[in-house]
N, C-alpha and C positions, 0 to 999 in steps of 0.2 A: 506431532506435526511440526515441521520446520518452516521457516520463511520461504525457502526455495519451493516448498510444496504449494504455497499460496500462489507464487508466480506461475508455476506449472499448471496448477488447477484452474487459474483464470484464463490461461491460453496465450498464444503468441500474439494475436491481434490486440488483446487487452494490454499485454506487455509493451507493445509498440506505442500504444496510446499513452501509457504511463511515462515512457521516456520523453514524450513530447510535453509532458506536464512538469518537467524539471526546469527550475528557474536558475540560470547560471548566476544571476545576481544574488539570489538567496544562498547558493552554495558558497559564494565568496564571503557573504556576511557571516555565515556559520563556519567558515574556514574548512569547508569540505571540498572545495573546487579541486585542489591538487590531489587529494586522496581519491576522488572519483576518477580524475583523469588517469591516475596510475592504475586503478582497478579496471578501468575500461581498456587499458593498454593502447591509448591514443597519445600522439605527440601534441595535438592541439584539441582543446575541448570547446566546441561551439554547437549550435543547434543542428548544423549539418552533420558533424561527426557523431553526435548523439543518435541521429536518425540512422546513419550508416552502420553504427556499431550494434544496433538492435539484433540482427540475426546472429552475429557472433556471440553476443551476450546470452541470447536465448539458448544457444548450444552449450554454453558453459554451465547451465543449470543441471545438465545430465552428467557432468564430470564429478568425480569424488572431490571432497573438500570444497564444496561450493557455497556453504552457508555463510562464510565471511563475505563473499562477493554479494550474496543476496541481501545481507544486512546493510552493506554499504549502499547498494542501490535503493533499498527500502528507505534508508535514512535520507538519501538525496530527494526522493519523491516526497516524503513527508515534510521535510523542512521547507520544501518549495510550495507547500500547500497548507501552511499553518492556519489560514483563515477558515478552511474547511474543517480542520481538526478542532479548532475552538468552537465552531458552530455545532459540530456533532457532539462534542463533550458537554457543551451547555445544554443541548437538547436532551441528552441522557442524564443530566444532573450529576455528572462526574466532576468532582473538584479538580482544578488544574490551575497552573500559572502560565498563561499565554500558550496553552496547548501542551504543556509538559506536566506530568504528574509523577508522584513517587512510584517506583517500580514495585514496592512491597505493599501497596495499598490493597485493602480487601475490596475486590471488585464485585463480589457475589450479589450485593444489594443493588448494583447499577445495571448489570447486564441480565435483565430478566427475559423470560421467554418472549420471543417476537421482537427483540430489540433491533435485529438486523433489518427486518421488514419495515419497522418504524422509521429507521434512519434513511433507508433507501427511498421510501415513499415521501418523506419530508423534504429531502434534498435533491431528488433526481432532476428537478427542473433548475436547480441552482449550480450544481457541479457535475462534471462528466461522470457517467455511470462507471466507467473503468476505474476512475479515481475513488469513487465511493466504495465500490466493491473491494478494491485493494485495502482501503482504510478499515472497512467493516471487518474484513478478515484479519488484518494486522492487529486491530484492537482486540478481537477475540483471542488471537494467538498470544499477544503480549500480556493480556490479563489471565492467561492460562486456562481459559474455558473452552476454546475451540479445539476440536480433535479432527475436524475435516473442513475442507474449503466450502464456504457458503456461496452457492450459485443459485440465485432465485429462479433463473430460467430453467435450470435442470429440475428444480422442484415442481415447477409448473408443468413441464413435459412429462414427469413421472406421474402426475396426478391424473392425466388422461382427460377425456371429455366428461363434462358434467352431465 
């Protein structure tokens, strides 16, 4: 699975909500502002251009060679929401330094069965669901355990009536 698969799996409405969670101030702090502006192909980057760029960005996920674009967007979303990342990593007991952890860390002992449901249940009243779902999927992908997009509503729909 690739990062663009996560965006596509979550859907266009979720993607639009994720764009609204990008903090331009955090992008400047982490020196990502100009990189994202270039990737989005806009001359001016502000909340309005982010909103307007959404449909064109969504279309780009179906183009070949889209993974670098997905990585840049993912990074912008994540650095804009480090408070959520720290809270989730603390809840899961994953060691980190202000939301960042070594890429080669053995994650098998931290992402046990049901960790996605645990995170979603614990934080759904604190953070936007679209943001939580993106990070849950990103964390699973980044730590190499996820092979498909986690969608709790799809699992509930497939379960049928009790």
